[in-house]
C-alpha positions as CSV (number, residue, x, y, z in Angstrom):
1,X,4.1,1.8,-20.5
2,X,4.6,-0.3,-17.2
3,X,4.4,-4.4,-17.3
4,X,3.1,-4.4,-13.4
5,X,2.5,-2.7,-10.2
6,X,6.0,-2.2,-9.2
7,X,7.2,-1.3,-12.1
8,X,5.2,1.2,-12.2
9,X,5.5,2.7,-9.3
10,X,9.5,2.9,-9.7
11,X,8.6,4.7,-12.7
12,X,6.2,7.1,-10.8
13,X,9.4,7.7,-8.0
14,X,11.7,7.7,-11.0
15,X,9.8,10.6,-12.6
16,X,9.5,12.6,-9.2
17,X,12.8,12.6,-8.6
18,X,13.8,14.1,-11.7
19,X,11.4,17.2,-11.1
20,X,8.2,16.4,-12.2
21,X,4.9,17.1,-9.9
22,X,2.5,15.0,-9.3
23,X,0.2,16.5,-12.5
24,X,2.2,15.5,-14.7
25,X,3.7,12.5,-13.2
26,X,-0.3,11.5,-13.8
27,X,-1.0,12.8,-16.7
28,X,2.0,11.4,-18.4
29,X,1.2,8.1,-16.9
30,X,-2.4,8.1,-17.7
31,X,-3.1,7.3,-13.8
32,X,-5.1,9.8,-11.3
33,X,-3.3,12.1,-9.6
34,X,-3.8,10.9,-5.7
35,X,-2.4,7.5,-7.0
36,X,0.3,8.8,-8.2
37,X,0.5,11.1,-4.7
38,X,0.1,8.1,-2.7
39,X,2.7,6.2,-4.2
40,X,4.9,9.0,-3.7
41,X,4.8,9.7,-0.3
42,X,4.6,5.8,0.7
43,X,7.9,5.6,-0.9
44,X,9.4,9.0,1.1
45,X,8.0,7.5,4.3
46,X,9.2,3.9,4.6
47,X,11.7,3.9,1.3
48,X,11.3,1.3,-0.6
49,X,7.8,0.7,-3.2
50,X,8.0,-3.3,-3.1
51,X,4.7,-4.9,-2.0
52,X,4.6,-5.6,1.2
53,X,3.2,-9.6,1.5
54,X,0.6,-10.8,3.6
55,X,-0.6,-14.1,4.2
56,X,-4.4,-14.0,5.4
57,X,-7.1,-11.7,6.2
58,X,-5.9,-10.1,9.7
59,X,-7.1,-11.3,13.1
60,X,-9.7,-9.3,14.1
61,X,-9.8,-10.3,17.9
62,X,-6.5,-10.8,20.3
63,X,-6.0,-14.0,21.5
64,X,-7.5,-13.2,25.2
65,X,-10.6,-12.0,23.1
66,X,-10.9,-15.2,21.4
67,X,-10.8,-17.0,24.8
68,X,-13.4,-15.1,26.4
69,X,-15.5,-15.5,23.2
70,X,-14.4,-19.7,23.3
71,X,-16.0,-19.2,26.7
72,X,-18.6,-17.5,26.6
73,X,-20.2,-19.8,24.1
74,X,-19.0,-22.7,26.7
75,X,-20.7,-21.6,28.8
76,X,-18.2,-22.0,32.0
């Protein structure tokens, strides 16, 4: 079995390139069919399988919306 998630994703892609279908890959690796399908679709769309890093939670408000809320709270 694969050591980490990137190794597992590589294995899924290799098996798919070898001609196996989603269900056979899922059964072989003991994963859900949905996981296999999403991994292959992601690879086909962007061309690689490495995890993308992100620092912290993404901001929900734009910079102008934050300034507006600050002005409202200060009463200006």
